[in-house]
Each structure stands twice: as C-alpha cells, then as structure tokens.
N, C-alpha and C positions, 0 to 999 in steps of 0.2 A: 504494500500500500504506500503510494508516494504522495507527497504533498503537492497540491496544485496551487499556483500563485496567480489567480485571475481576480476579477472584480466581484465575483460572487461571494456570498457569505461563506465563512469557513465550514468545512465538513468536519464534524467532531465524532470520534469513535470512543465510546465508553466501554471499557473492558472490565467486567465485574466477576467476582467470585461466583455469583449465582444470578440467574435471571429467571423470572417466572412470568408467563403470560397466560391468556385465556385458553390458548391451544394446548398447553402442556401443564399438567397439574404438579409435577415435581420440579423443583428448582435445580438448575445445572449451570455450569460455567457458560457465560454468554457475553454477547456484545450488542450494543445499540449504536446505530449511526444516525446522527442528526444534522440538519442544516437549517438555519434560521428558525430554530424552535420546533421544527417538524421532524418526525421520525421517518427516516428513509429506509431503514432496515433494522430488524431485531431478531435475535435468535441465538441458537447454540454457536459457540466459537467456530467449529468446523464449517458450519453453513455460511456464516458471515465471511470467513476467510476465503471460501471458495468463490465468493462474489467478486473478489479483487477490487473492492471499492477504493477509490483514491480519497485519502483523508488528509486534512491539514493539521489535525491535532489529535493526540491519543491521550485519554485520561484513564489511568490505571486505578481501579477501585477494588483492591484485593480483599477487603473485609465487608463488601457491600452486596446486598440483594437488590437488584433493579426490578422494578415493576413498570415496564414501559406502557404508556397510555392509560394507566390506572389513575383515576382522579377521585377525590373525595367529594361526591355529589350530595352528601348528606347535609341538608340545610334546614334550619328551623325558620319558617316564615311567620311574620307577624300578620295574622289575618284579620285583626281588628281595625276598624276605620279610624 
C-alpha cells in the first residue's frame, strides 16, 4: 500500500487488534479504510490486504476493537410542548 500525494482527502487505514461488524459475529484482526469520514472498506486483515488499496496514513490500534459504522442511535426525546 503506497501513499498517494494528490489533492484528494487522505486515505487512512486503521489496523486494529479486532474488528466486528454486522456480517461477522466474532471479533478478529481487521482493518478499516476511510477517506473524508467515509468508510471505503472494512474487514479481516487478509481481505483488506488483498484489495491493494493505496493509503496515505496507517494508524496502528493494537489494543482496540473497531466497530465500523456502528453508531449510538439511542436518544431520549422531549415530547412535551
């Protein structure tokens, strides 16, 4: 994976000790690739490595569990006028 130097926002690869998504119930070593706050790819390390995605920055997260695209949508709304 080589760094590209153009005017586009940087492509960032996050390499974590574990990744878990809706498709796989067990956590395993994985990577998430983002650009401008959007996920370009996420999955097990071998799958992402096979994509040969050019990245500008690598962030190592050896003690981290990544949950790509999971958000806390639990909100308490005040329904009184």
